[in-house]
C-alpha positions in Angstrom: 140.5 161.0 33.8 143.5 163.2 34.0 143.3 167.3 34.3 144.5 168.0 30.9 141.9 165.7 29.1 139.2 167.1 32.0 136.3 168.6 29.9 136.0 172.3 30.0 133.3 173.8 32.0 129.8 174.0 30.9 128.6 177.3 29.9 126.4 177.0 32.9 129.4 176.5 35.5 131.1 179.5 34.0 128.0 181.5 34.4 128.1 180.3 38.3 131.8 180.7 38.7 131.9 184.5 37.2 128.4 185.0 39.7 130.1 183.9 43.0 133.3 185.9 42.6 131.0 188.6 41.7 128.2 188.4 44.3 131.1 187.2 47.0 133.1 190.9 46.0 129.8 193.2 45.7 126.7 191.5 47.1 123.5 190.8 45.1 122.5 194.2 44.6 126.0 195.4 43.2 126.0 192.8 40.3 124.3 193.3 36.8 123.4 190.8 34.7 125.5 192.3 32.1 128.4 192.3 34.0 128.1 188.6 34.5 127.3 187.7 30.8 130.5 189.9 29.8 132.5 188.6 32.3 131.3 184.9 31.6 132.1 185.6 27.8 128.3 185.2 26.8 125.6 187.5 25.5 122.7 188.0 27.5 120.6 185.7 25.4 122.9 183.0 26.3 122.6 183.6 30.1 118.7 183.9 30.0 119.0 180.3 28.2 120.4 179.1 31.7 119.2 181.3 34.1 115.8 183.4 34.0 116.9 186.3 36.1 119.6 187.6 38.6 118.3 185.9 41.3 117.6 182.8 39.9 121.5 182.9 39.5 122.4 184.1 43.1 120.2 181.1 44.5 122.1 178.7 42.2 125.3 179.9 43.4 124.2 179.4 47.1 123.3 176.2 46.6 126.4 175.4 44.9 128.1 176.3 47.7 126.5 174.6 50.4 126.4 171.2 48.2 130.5 171.6 48.3 130.7 172.0 52.0 128.5 169.3 52.6 130.2 167.0 49.9 133.0 167.7 52.3 131.6 167.0 55.8 128.5 165.0 55.3 130.5 161.6 55.0 132.8 162.3 58.0 129.8 163.2 60.4 128.5 159.6 59.4 131.7 157.8 59.8 133.0 156.1 62.5 135.6 157.2 65.4 135.5 159.1 68.7 133.3 162.1 68.9 136.6 164.6 68.9 137.9 162.6 66.0 135.3 163.4 63.9 135.1 167.5 64.7 138.7 167.6 63.8 138.0 165.5 60.5 134.8 168.1 60.3 137.0 171.1 61.2 140.0 170.2 58.7 137.3 169.6 55.9 135.7 172.9 56.2 138.5 174.7 56.5 140.2 173.3 53.1 136.9 174.2 51.6 137.1 177.2 52.7 140.6 177.8 51.3 140.2 176.1 47.8 137.5 178.5 47.1 138.1 182.2 48.8 134.5 183.0 48.0 133.1 180.9 49.6 133.4 182.5 53.3 132.7 186.1 52.1 129.6 184.9 50.0 127.9 183.0 52.9 128.4 185.7 55.1 126.7 188.2 53.1 123.7 186.3 52.2 123.0 186.1 56.1 121.8 190.1 54.8 120.5 190.2 51.9 117.6 188.0 51.7 115.4 191.5 51.7 117.2 192.4 48.4 115.7 189.4 46.2 112.2 189.9 44.5 109.4 188.6 46.5 108.4 185.9 44.1 106.5 182.4 44.4 110.1 181.1 42.3 112.3 182.7 44.3 110.8 181.8 47.8 110.9 178.2 47.1 114.3 178.6 45.9 114.9 180.4 48.9 113.3 177.5 51.3 115.2 174.8 49.4 118.4 176.2 50.6 117.3 177.0 54.1 116.8 173.5 54.0 120.0 172.4 52.5 121.8 174.3 55.2 119.4 173.5 57.9 120.3 169.7 56.9 124.4 170.5 57.5 123.8 172.9 60.8 121.5 169.8 62.4 124.2 167.3 61.6 127.1 169.2 63.6 124.4 169.7 66.3 123.8 165.9 66.7 127.6 165.2 66.8 128.0 168.0 69.4 125.4 167.0 71.9 126.3 163.0 71.2 129.6 164.3 72.4 127.9 165.7 75.1 125.9 163.0 76.3 128.5 160.4 76.3 130.8 162.4 78.0 133.3 163.0 75.5 132.5 167.0 75.5 132.4 168.9 78.8 128.6 170.4 79.3 128.0 172.9 77.1 125.7 174.8 74.5 125.8 172.5 71.5 124.4 175.6 69.8 126.5 178.2 71.1 129.4 176.0 70.3 128.6 175.7 66.9 128.3 179.5 66.3 131.8 179.4 67.7 133.1 177.2 65.4 131.5 178.8 62.7 132.6 182.4 63.5 136.1 181.1 63.6 136.2 179.6 60.5 133.7 181.0 58.0 134.3 184.9 59.4 138.1 183.9 59.0 138.4 183.8 55.5 136.2 186.2 55.0 137.7 188.7 56.9 140.0 190.4 54.0 142.4 193.2 54.8 141.8 193.2 58.4 142.8 189.5 58.2 146.0 190.0 56.3 146.8 193.0 58.6 146.5 190.9 61.7 148.5 187.7 60.4 150.8 189.6 57.9 150.3 187.1 55.3 147.2 186.7 52.9 144.7 184.8 54.9 144.6 181.7 52.0 147.9 180.9 52.2 149.3 177.8 52.9 150.9 178.6 56.5 148.0 180.2 57.4 145.3 177.7 56.4 147.6 175.1 58.2 147.6 177.6 61.5 144.0 178.1 61.4 143.5 174.3 61.3 146.2 173.9 64.3 144.5 176.8 66.2 141.0 175.8 66.3 142.0 172.2 67.1 143.4 173.4 70.2 140.6 175.0 70.9 138.4 172.4 70.9 140.6 170.4 72.7 141.4 172.7 75.6 137.9 174.1 75.2 135.7 171.6 74.6 137.0 167.9 75.4 135.7 166.6 78.9 139.1 165.8 79.7 142.3 168.1 78.1 143.9 166.6 75.0 146.9 166.7 73.4 146.4 168.9 70.4 148.7 169.7 67.5 151.7 171.9 69.0 151.9 175.1 68.0 154.3 177.1 66.5 155.3 181.0 66.6 152.2 183.7 67.5 
């Protein structure tokens, strides 16, 4: 199907698109249902046809974000190739996903601190637990790749958990850094050049600091 003939997003997808942008910018507590409905071009009654509460919208947004990430990295983690090659491809794919969806990184970081703002109901708890399981599954597969690489001698002896935390910080934080990142790089963090250099620098870090023997990484450019 060509882009011109693609079906327009459903009302539910419009709501999630709008809500994702708002939650990423202002957090869960800073967004109201009326604002979501107005931005989506819907009445509140139409919004309630799809979602019963702001918490339900918020959790659906988070679930969709994690599904996007998983769709990109899961096939790579299950594919062939050396541990280092797969890690390179995962990092490239993760960075591409974060760059293509500018709201993702900030939303993920905000979600780490907003659990206390959600209502304490059974439905919300179940949905939040499902999101936690989805995130844990992604992290577990990443840890398995790192641990397998360490055990096989492809990576130097290291803490797989600390290494994964470092890689998350180097990718997710970068795209959530906003004005600080722009000031540091002198251009938007989502610009094609900055995205390209982020891939290059992360892989340089991995090849020089994690690979059991230094491996030639992509050639560096100007600082």
